[in-house]
C-alpha positions as a Markdown table, in Angstrom:
| # | Residue | x | y | z |
|---|---|---|---|---|
| 1 | Met | 90.9 | 43.7 | 109.8 |
| 2 | Asn | 92.7 | 46.1 | 107.4 |
| 3 | Glu | 96.4 | 45.5 | 106.5 |
| 4 | Thr | 99.1 | 47.2 | 108.5 |
| 5 | Leu | 100.8 | 49.6 | 106.2 |
| 6 | Gly | 103.2 | 51.3 | 108.7 |
| 7 | Lys | 104.0 | 52.2 | 112.3 |
| 8 | Ile | 103.4 | 55.3 | 114.4 |
| 9 | Thr | 104.1 | 56.2 | 118.0 |
| 10 | Cys | 100.8 | 56.7 | 119.7 |
| 11 | Pro | 100.7 | 60.3 | 121.3 |
| 12 | Ile | 98.3 | 59.0 | 124.0 |
| 13 | Cys | 100.2 | 56.0 | 125.4 |
| 14 | Gly | 103.6 | 56.4 | 123.8 |
| 15 | Glu | 103.7 | 52.9 | 122.4 |
| 16 | Ser | 104.4 | 51.8 | 118.8 |
| 17 | Ala | 101.1 | 51.3 | 116.9 |
| 18 | Asp | 100.0 | 49.7 | 113.7 |
| 19 | Leu | 99.2 | 52.3 | 111.0 |
| 20 | Arg | 96.3 | 51.3 | 108.6 |
| 21 | Arg | 93.9 | 52.8 | 106.1 |
| 22 | Cys | 90.1 | 52.7 | 106.7 |
| 23 | Gly | 89.6 | 50.7 | 103.5 |
| 24 | Arg | 91.3 | 49.7 | 100.4 |
| 25 | Gly | 92.1 | 52.9 | 98.5 |
| 26 | Ala | 90.7 | 55.1 | 101.3 |
| 27 | Arg | 92.3 | 58.4 | 102.1 |
| 28 | Thr | 91.7 | 58.2 | 105.9 |
| 29 | Trp | 94.4 | 56.6 | 108.0 |
| 30 | Tyr | 94.1 | 55.3 | 111.6 |
| 31 | Trp | 96.2 | 53.5 | 114.2 |
| 32 | Val | 95.6 | 50.6 | 116.5 |
| 33 | Cys | 97.3 | 50.2 | 119.9 |
| 34 | Gln | 96.4 | 49.5 | 123.5 |
| 35 | Cys | 94.3 | 52.6 | 123.5 |
| 36 | Gly | 92.1 | 51.2 | 120.7 |
| 37 | Lys | 91.4 | 52.3 | 117.2 |
| 38 | Ile | 92.3 | 56.0 | 116.9 |
| 39 | Thr | 90.9 | 57.7 | 113.7 |
| 40 | Pro | 91.7 | 61.4 | 113.5 |
| 41 | Asn | 89.5 | 62.1 | 110.4 |
| 42 | Leu | 89.9 | 65.8 | 110.0 |
| 43 | Ala | 92.6 | 67.2 | 107.7 |
| 44 | Gly | 94.8 | 68.3 | 110.6 |
| 45 | Gly | 94.8 | 64.8 | 112.1 |
| 46 | Gln | 95.6 | 63.1 | 108.8 |
| 47 | Ala | 98.4 | 65.6 | 108.3 |
| 48 | Trp | 99.8 | 64.7 | 111.7 |
| 49 | Ile | 99.7 | 61.0 | 110.8 |
| 50 | Met | 101.6 | 61.7 | 107.6 |
| 51 | Glu | 104.2 | 63.8 | 109.5 |
| 52 | His | 104.8 | 61.3 | 112.3 |
| 53 | Gly | 104.0 | 57.9 | 110.7 |
| 54 | Arg | 106.5 | 55.6 | 109.0 |
| 55 | Ile | 104.8 | 53.9 | 106.0 |
| 56 | Phe | 106.5 | 50.7 | 104.9 |
| 57 | Gly | 108.5 | 51.0 | 101.7 |
| 58 | Arg | 108.2 | 54.8 | 101.6 |
| 59 | Glu | 111.4 | 56.9 | 101.7 |
| 60 | Pro | 111.3 | 60.2 | 103.5 |
| 61 | Pro | 110.9 | 63.2 | 101.2 |
| 62 | Asp | 113.9 | 65.1 | 100.0 |
| 63 | Pro | 113.6 | 68.6 | 101.5 |
| 64 | Asp | 115.6 | 70.1 | 98.6 |
| 65 | Asp | 113.3 | 68.9 | 95.9 |
| 66 | Pro | 110.5 | 71.5 | 95.3 |
| 67 | Ala | 108.5 | 69.1 | 93.1 |
| 68 | Lys | 107.8 | 67.0 | 96.2 |
| 69 | Asp | 106.5 | 69.8 | 98.4 |
| 70 | Pro | 103.3 | 68.7 | 100.2 |
| 71 | Val | 100.0 | 70.3 | 99.1 |
| 72 | Glu | 97.7 | 71.7 | 101.7 |
| 73 | Asp | 94.0 | 71.2 | 100.9 |
| 74 | Glu | 92.7 | 73.4 | 103.7 |
| 75 | Gln | 93.9 | 75.5 | 106.6 |
| 76 | Val | 93.3 | 73.9 | 110.0 |
| 77 | Pro | 93.8 | 76.1 | 113.1 |
| 78 | Lys | 96.4 | 74.9 | 115.5 |
| 79 | Gly | 95.3 | 73.9 | 119.0 |
| 80 | Gly | 93.5 | 71.1 | 120.7 |
| 81 | Trp | 94.4 | 68.2 | 122.8 |
| 82 | Leu | 97.2 | 66.9 | 120.6 |
| 83 | Asp | 98.0 | 70.1 | 118.7 |
| 84 | Trp | 96.1 | 68.8 | 115.6 |
């Protein structure tokens, strides 16, 4: 089992879930809750995790600091079951 690196509220069941990476140094995040292991592996799903997850030891970004603006690697159309 991979180490829990944060928490996220599951959009399916509404419960707090453990936030983990698929492997050491991996870029893909997933969460585990009563629904099972949920891995949104497209860029939009991963962006949703970064927006809604709380990673341990990470402070929220300063909205007034332009050096910390997120970089989008591709455009993902809105829509779908969870608006990913």
